N, C-alpha and C positions, 0 to 999 in steps of 0.2 A: 504493499500497500503505498502512497504519497502521504509523507509530512512535508510541512514546515517547523524551520530550526531557527528561534530566533533568542534574544536576547530581552527581557522584563529592564525594569527600570531601575530594578536592584542587585540587579547583578547578575539573575536563576536564571541556568538553560531553561525554558518552553520550548514545549512540540505539543503543535493545531496537526491534530487528525482532519481534512476535510469531510472524507466520507461518512467519520459522526458527529460532526464538529462538538467533536472534543481537542478545546488547549488545557493544558496539565505539564507542571512545573519538573522538574527533573532532579530526582531526589536522591541520585545514583549513577553511578559510571562506571566499567569496567568490560576491561574486555573479556569479550570472546571469543569463535572457536574462528568464524569467518571474521569478525572486526569488530562494533563493540556495542555492547549489550546497554542500553538505554534504561531504568528503573523507572515509572512515573510516579506519579502523587496516588494515584486511584491502584495499586499494583500491576500494570499492567508491562512487563518485560518488552521492551522494541532493538530488532539487532537489526543493526547501519552497518556495512560492507560500504567499504570506498570512503568514510569519512578524510575529507584532509586536513589536515594538523596542519595551523595554527587553522580553529575556524575562521571564515570569511562568513556571517549573519550577514541578516535573514536568507537562507537555505532553503529546495528543498529537496529533499531525498528521499529514497527507497526504504522503506524497514522493511520489516517479517517481526510478524506478531511473533510470542513465540508462550508466551506466558497473561 
């Protein structure tokens, strides 16, 4: 699914999922088997491969929901 990553004014990373009309704060980031795993405040875990470092935000990326 496509998600948009951006920074909130308080500096926290925010994920927006348009198909679900969901906007949640990232509470944890860790390395995964194919990329980076982001844990959202609602408990979702999204795996994003090929995430550029340093992050250039806002950007739209392809994510896979794993939990």
